[in-house]
VEXDREN-2710 file (C-alpha; in Angstrom, 1 decimal):
% VEXDREN-2710
k/r/px/py/pz
1/UNK/-56.1/15.7/-25.0
2/UNK/-54.3/15.9/-28.6
3/UNK/-51.4/13.4/-29.4
4/UNK/-48.3/14.3/-31.8
5/UNK/-46.8/11.5/-33.5
6/UNK/-44.3/11.4/-36.5
7/UNK/-45.9/10.8/-39.8
8/UNK/-44.9/8.0/-41.8
9/UNK/-44.6/8.4/-45.7
10/UNK/-47.1/6.7/-47.5
11/UNK/-46.7/3.0/-48.3
12/UNK/-46.3/3.6/-52.0
13/UNK/-43.6/6.2/-51.6
14/UNK/-41.7/3.9/-49.6
15/UNK/-41.7/1.0/-52.1
16/UNK/-40.7/3.9/-54.8
17/UNK/-37.6/4.8/-52.7
18/UNK/-36.4/1.1/-52.2
19/UNK/-36.8/0.5/-55.9
20/UNK/-34.6/3.6/-56.5
21/UNK/-32.0/2.5/-54.2
22/UNK/-31.8/-0.7/-55.6
23/UNK/-31.3/0.3/-59.2
24/UNK/-28.7/3.0/-58.3
25/UNK/-26.8/0.1/-56.4
26/UNK/-26.4/-1.5/-59.8
27/UNK/-25.2/1.5/-61.5
28/UNK/-21.4/2.5/-62.1
29/UNK/-19.6/5.1/-63.7
30/UNK/-17.7/3.0/-66.1
31/UNK/-16.2/5.7/-68.2
32/UNK/-14.3/6.7/-65.3
33/UNK/-13.0/3.2/-64.6
34/UNK/-11.4/2.8/-68.1
35/UNK/-8.4/5.0/-67.7
36/UNK/-6.0/6.1/-70.4
37/UNK/-2.9/4.1/-71.4
38/UNK/0.1/6.7/-71.5
39/UNK/3.2/4.2/-71.3
40/UNK/4.0/4.7/-74.9
41/UNK/3.7/8.6/-74.5
42/UNK/6.0/9.1/-71.7
43/UNK/8.3/11.8/-72.0
44/UNK/11.1/13.1/-69.5
45/UNK/10.6/16.8/-68.2
46/UNK/13.1/18.7/-70.4
47/UNK/13.7/22.3/-71.0
48/UNK/15.4/23.5/-74.2
49/UNK/16.4/19.9/-74.9
50/UNK/17.9/19.4/-71.4
51/UNK/16.5/17.2/-68.7
52/UNK/15.2/19.0/-65.6
53/UNK/16.0/17.7/-62.4
54/UNK/13.7/18.2/-59.6
55/UNK/14.0/18.4/-55.7
56/UNK/11.0/19.2/-53.3
57/UNK/11.5/20.5/-49.8
58/UNK/10.2/22.0/-46.9
59/UNK/11.5/23.8/-44.0
60/UNK/11.1/22.6/-40.2
61/UNK/9.7/25.4/-39.0
62/UNK/6.1/27.1/-38.3
63/UNK/7.4/30.5/-39.3
64/UNK/6.7/32.1/-42.7
65/UNK/9.4/31.7/-45.0
66/UNK/10.7/34.9/-47.2
67/UNK/10.6/33.2/-50.4
68/UNK/12.8/35.8/-52.4
69/UNK/15.4/36.0/-49.7
70/UNK/15.5/32.3/-49.2
71/UNK/16.0/32.0/-53.2
72/UNK/19.1/34.2/-53.0
73/UNK/20.7/32.6/-49.9
74/UNK/20.3/28.8/-51.2
75/UNK/21.6/29.9/-54.7
76/UNK/24.6/31.4/-53.3
77/UNK/25.3/28.4/-51.0
78/UNK/24.5/25.9/-53.6
79/UNK/26.0/27.8/-56.8
80/UNK/24.7/25.6/-59.1
81/UNK/26.7/25.6/-62.5
82/UNK/23.8/25.3/-64.8
83/UNK/21.3/27.5/-62.8
84/UNK/18.4/27.1/-60.5
85/UNK/14.7/28.1/-60.4
86/UNK/12.6/27.9/-57.1
87/UNK/8.9/27.5/-57.4
88/UNK/6.6/28.0/-54.1
89/UNK/3.7/25.0/-54.6
90/UNK/1.9/26.1/-51.6
91/UNK/2.7/27.3/-48.1
92/UNK/6.2/25.9/-47.0
93/UNK/6.5/23.4/-49.8
94/UNK/9.1/24.1/-52.7
95/UNK/10.1/22.8/-55.8
96/UNK/14.1/23.3/-56.9
97/UNK/14.6/22.7/-60.5
98/UNK/18.1/21.9/-61.3
99/UNK/19.4/21.7/-64.9
100/UNK/22.5/19.3/-64.3
101/UNK/22.6/16.0/-62.4
102/UNK/25.5/17.2/-60.6
103/UNK/23.9/20.2/-59.5
104/UNK/21.0/18.3/-57.9
105/UNK/23.4/15.5/-56.5
106/UNK/25.4/18.1/-54.7
107/UNK/22.6/19.7/-52.8
108/UNK/21.0/16.1/-52.0
109/UNK/24.7/14.6/-51.0
110/UNK/26.2/17.5/-48.9
111/UNK/23.3/18.4/-46.8
112/UNK/21.5/19.1/-44.7
113/UNK/21.0/22.9/-45.9
114/UNK/18.8/25.5/-43.9
115/UNK/17.6/29.0/-44.1
116/UNK/17.6/31.2/-41.3
117/UNK/18.8/28.0/-39.3
118/UNK/15.7/26.3/-40.1
119/UNK/16.8/22.6/-41.6
120/UNK/15.5/21.8/-45.1
121/UNK/14.1/18.5/-45.7
122/UNK/14.3/17.9/-49.3
123/UNK/13.9/14.5/-51.8
124/UNK/14.2/14.2/-55.5
125/UNK/10.9/13.8/-57.4
126/UNK/11.2/11.0/-59.6
127/UNK/9.5/10.7/-63.0
128/UNK/5.9/9.6/-62.8
129/UNK/5.3/11.3/-59.0
130/UNK/3.8/14.2/-57.9
131/UNK/5.9/16.7/-55.7
132/UNK/3.0/16.2/-52.9
133/UNK/3.7/12.6/-52.9
134/UNK/7.3/12.5/-51.8
135/UNK/7.8/12.0/-48.0
136/UNK/9.5/14.3/-46.5
137/UNK/10.1/12.7/-43.1
138/UNK/13.7/12.2/-42.7
139/UNK/17.0/14.2/-43.1
140/UNK/20.4/12.9/-44.3
141/UNK/23.0/13.9/-41.7
142/UNK/26.7/12.8/-40.8
143/UNK/26.8/11.2/-37.5
144/UNK/29.9/11.1/-35.1
145/UNK/30.0/8.1/-33.3
146/UNK/32.4/8.6/-30.0
147/UNK/33.9/6.1/-27.7
148/UNK/33.7/3.0/-29.4
149/UNK/36.0/0.3/-27.6
150/UNK/38.8/-1.6/-29.5
151/UNK/37.6/-4.3/-31.6
152/UNK/34.1/-2.7/-32.0
153/UNK/34.8/-0.3/-34.7
154/UNK/34.1/-2.2/-37.9
155/UNK/31.4/-1.2/-40.4
156/UNK/29.2/-3.8/-39.2
157/UNK/29.0/-2.1/-35.8
158/UNK/28.6/1.2/-37.6
159/UNK/25.8/0.1/-39.5
160/UNK/23.9/-1.2/-36.4
161/UNK/24.4/2.5/-34.8
162/UNK/23.0/4.2/-38.0
163/UNK/20.0/2.0/-37.8
164/UNK/19.8/2.7/-34.3
165/UNK/19.5/6.2/-34.8
166/UNK/17.5/6.1/-38.0
167/UNK/18.3/4.5/-41.4
168/UNK/22.1/3.6/-42.3
169/UNK/23.3/4.9/-45.6
170/UNK/27.1/4.4/-45.6
171/UNK/30.3/5.1/-43.7
172/UNK/33.0/7.3/-44.2
173/UNK/35.2/5.6/-47.0
174/UNK/38.4/7.7/-45.7
175/UNK/38.0/6.1/-42.4
176/UNK/38.6/2.5/-43.7
177/UNK/41.4/0.6/-41.6
178/UNK/44.0/2.2/-39.8
179/UNK/44.5/2.5/-35.9
180/UNK/41.8/3.4/-33.5
181/UNK/40.1/6.9/-33.9
182/UNK/38.5/9.3/-31.5
183/UNK/35.3/9.2/-33.5
184/UNK/33.7/7.3/-37.0
185/UNK/31.4/9.0/-39.0
186/UNK/28.2/7.4/-40.5
187/UNK/25.7/9.0/-42.9
188/UNK/22.1/8.3/-41.7
189/UNK/18.5/9.3/-42.7
190/UNK/17.4/10.9/-39.4
191/UNK/13.7/10.9/-38.9
192/UNK/12.2/14.5/-38.3
193/UNK/9.1/13.2/-36.3
194/UNK/11.2/11.6/-33.3
195/UNK/13.7/13.0/-30.9
196/UNK/17.4/12.8/-31.6
197/UNK/19.5/10.0/-30.2
198/UNK/22.0/11.0/-27.7
199/UNK/23.7/7.9/-27.0
200/UNK/23.5/4.0/-27.4
201/UNK/24.3/1.2/-25.1
202/UNK/26.8/-1.0/-26.3
203/UNK/27.0/-4.7/-25.0
204/UNK/30.2/-6.3/-25.4
205/UNK/31.1/-10.2/-25.8
206/UNK/31.4/-10.6/-21.9
207/UNK/28.2/-9.2/-21.3
208/UNK/29.5/-5.9/-20.1
209/UNK/28.3/-2.7/-21.6
210/UNK/29.4/0.9/-22.1
211/UNK/27.9/4.2/-23.5
212/UNK/28.5/5.3/-27.1
213/UNK/28.0/9.0/-27.6
214/UNK/26.7/10.6/-30.8
215/UNK/27.1/14.0/-32.3
216/UNK/25.4/15.5/-35.3
217/UNK/27.3/17.4/-38.1
218/UNK/25.4/20.8/-39.5
219/UNK/22.6/20.2/-37.0
220/UNK/20.5/23.4/-36.9
221/UNK/17.6/24.5/-34.9
222/UNK/16.3/21.8/-32.5
223/UNK/14.6/21.9/-29.0
224/UNK/17.3/21.1/-25.7
225/UNK/14.3/20.1/-23.9
226/UNK/12.4/17.3/-26.0
227/UNK/15.4/16.8/-28.6
228/UNK/13.0/17.5/-31.8
229/UNK/14.1/19.2/-34.9
230/UNK/12.2/22.3/-36.0
231/UNK/11.8/24.3/-32.7
232/UNK/13.8/26.0/-30.0
233/UNK/13.2/25.0/-26.2
234/UNK/11.7/28.4/-25.5
235/UNK/8.8/27.5/-27.9
236/UNK/8.4/24.0/-26.6
237/UNK/5.1/22.9/-25.0
238/UNK/6.8/20.1/-23.1
239/UNK/9.3/22.6/-21.4
240/UNK/6.5/25.0/-20.6
241/UNK/4.3/22.1/-19.0
242/UNK/7.2/20.3/-17.2
243/UNK/8.6/23.3/-15.9
244/UNK/12.3/22.0/-16.2
245/UNK/15.2/24.4/-15.5
246/UNK/17.2/25.0/-18.6
247/UNK/20.3/23.5/-16.6
248/UNK/18.6/20.1/-16.5
249/UNK/17.2/19.7/-19.9
250/UNK/18.8/16.3/-21.3
251/UNK/20.0/17.7/-24.5
252/UNK/22.4/20.8/-25.3
253/UNK/24.8/22.4/-27.7
254/UNK/27.3/19.7/-27.2
255/UNK/25.3/17.6/-29.6
256/UNK/26.6/19.5/-32.5
257/UNK/29.8/18.2/-34.1
258/UNK/32.6/20.7/-34.6
259/UNK/34.8/23.1/-32.7
260/UNK/33.5/25.6/-30.4
261/UNK/32.9/29.2/-31.9
262/UNK/34.9/32.1/-31.1
263/UNK/38.8/33.0/-31.2
264/UNK/41.2/29.9/-30.7
265/UNK/44.7/30.2/-29.4
266/UNK/46.9/28.8/-32.4
267/UNK/51.0/28.7/-32.3
268/UNK/51.2/30.8/-28.8
269/UNK/52.0/27.7/-26.8
270/UNK/54.9/26.8/-29.0
271/UNK/56.4/30.1/-30.2
272/UNK/59.3/31.3/-28.4
273/UNK/59.8/35.0/-27.5
274/UNK/61.5/36.9/-30.2
275/UNK/65.3/37.8/-29.7
276/UNK/65.8/41.6/-29.4
277/UNK/68.9/41.3/-31.6
278/UNK/67.4/39.0/-34.4
279/UNK/65.7/40.4/-37.2
280/UNK/61.8/40.4/-37.3
281/UNK/60.2/38.0/-39.7
282/UNK/58.4/39.5/-42.5
283/UNK/54.8/40.0/-42.1
284/UNK/52.7/37.1/-43.1
285/UNK/49.1/36.3/-43.5
286/UNK/47.8/35.5/-40.1
287/UNK/46.4/31.8/-39.6
288/UNK/42.5/31.3/-39.9
289/UNK/40.9/31.9/-36.6
290/UNK/43.6/34.1/-34.9
291/UNK/42.9/37.4/-33.4
292/UNK/44.0/40.6/-35.2
293/UNK/47.7/41.4/-35.6
294/UNK/48.5/45.5/-35.4
295/UNK/46.1/47.9/-36.5
296/UNK/42.1/47.4/-36.8
297/UNK/41.5/43.8/-38.2
298/UNK/39.5/43.5/-41.4
299/UNK/37.3/40.6/-41.0
300/UNK/36.0/38.5/-43.9
301/UNK/33.3/35.9/-43.1
302/UNK/34.1/32.6/-44.5
303/UNK/31.2/30.0/-44.4
304/UNK/32.5/26.6/-43.1
305/UNK/29.8/23.9/-42.1
306/UNK/28.1/24.5/-39.0
307/UNK/30.4/27.3/-37.4
308/UNK/31.6/30.7/-38.6
309/UNK/35.6/30.9/-38.9
310/UNK/37.3/34.2/-39.4
311/UNK/39.8/35.0/-41.9
312/UNK/41.6/38.2/-40.4
313/UNK/43.6/40.2/-42.5
314/UNK/45.9/43.1/-40.9
315/UNK/44.8/46.6/-42.0
316/UNK/45.8/50.0/-40.9
317/UNK/42.1/51.0/-41.0
318/UNK/38.9/50.1/-41.7
319/UNK/37.6/49.5/-45.1
320/UNK/34.9/51.8/-46.3
321/UNK/31.5/51.0/-47.4
322/UNK/31.7/49.2/-50.4
323/UNK/31.7/45.8/-51.9
324/UNK/34.0/42.7/-50.9
325/UNK/34.7/39.9/-53.5
326/UNK/34.9/36.7/-51.6
327/UNK/37.8/34.5/-52.5
328/UNK/35.9/31.4/-51.3
329/UNK/32.7/31.4/-53.4
330/UNK/33.5/34.4/-55.7
331/UNK/30.2/36.2/-54.9
332/UNK/29.8/39.8/-54.1
333/UNK/28.7/40.5/-50.4
334/UNK/27.6/44.3/-49.2
335/UNK/29.9/45.5/-46.6
336/UNK/29.5/48.2/-44.0
337/UNK/31.5/50.0/-41.6
338/UNK/31.0/47.1/-39.3
339/UNK/32.2/44.4/-41.8
340/UNK/30.3/42.0/-43.9
341/UNK/26.7/42.4/-44.1
342/UNK/25.3/40.6/-41.1
343/UNK/22.2/39.1/-42.7
344/UNK/23.8/37.8/-45.7
345/UNK/26.7/36.2/-44.1
346/UNK/24.7/34.7/-41.2
347/UNK/22.1/32.9/-43.7
348/UNK/24.9/31.6/-46.1
349/UNK/26.6/30.4/-42.5
350/UNK/23.4/28.8/-41.7
351/UNK/22.7/27.3/-45.1
352/UNK/25.6/25.2/-44.7
353/UNK/27.8/26.6/-47.5
354/UNK/31.3/24.8/-47.5
355/UNK/32.6/21.8/-45.8
356/UNK/31.7/20.5/-42.4
357/UNK/34.3/21.5/-39.9
358/UNK/35.0/18.5/-37.7
359/UNK/37.3/18.2/-34.6
360/UNK/40.8/16.9/-34.5
361/UNK/41.2/13.0/-34.1
END
């Protein structure tokens, strides 16, 4: 009966392989290890004699970003004085080139920004680094700290709150000193790979404790189920698997700082009814946020932080299709019979144009 066995190479061949491996083990590509000294030839990135300030960023979304539309929306929101160029490095990674330092600082300091309600995570690219080497793992946001007891409102306490949420950056200088306030503002680098913090347990000197509640300014898409930035609860795997009812989600829209959207009563509680024989006051421009005054209201959408306010002007008839010059940002926005173009206004509002509206203290 025949038997099969693995044939071994001749003894001489085995010796040749061992000798060859020993020879290669002693070899090294010395020419690749030498390198080039470039310290004396370094030049900052300049265009036409001016320095270029580069910012790399990505959006917290899995959706495909409409690059051309995104360029237009963010340029309208940022309004860089010296201009802006946007380059797509690869899928969902973009390089924003500014030509004055103040234009770049406004984008970095006044954020977070967004496109179609998808948060933009961005950082400056310093000289000597590749855009792909910049870590995009945190977002600088203003945090509102509520329910701090008397005697626990110092900057030291606020810094501890900031480090509890993420990495403390600074306190709002406008809130230094003065009496006790409803809330205090802290600038925090919030990690994008962790759930948002809803509240913090504060232990007092007498060992009693209470909850300090937290709200976020200009908070865009996030999940009410898991608290993560970048997706909604209807696309959350945890929400699907757990089967939690929406009313039992631990997070909600109350984590967004600012006044609720929609019409707000202004002045009606303090105004007396007009006297019949008294002359009527002259017509004045209604207050921001009021409902229409006589006739059909011509509504101009004015972006302010994380909510959309309505600047209502009395009009006897609707404006025909045309162009409306915005007084706030001096940009031309197309108008239809129903008012300002929904897509442009909605994305400008979501991008974060204007200052953040905060509740009164």
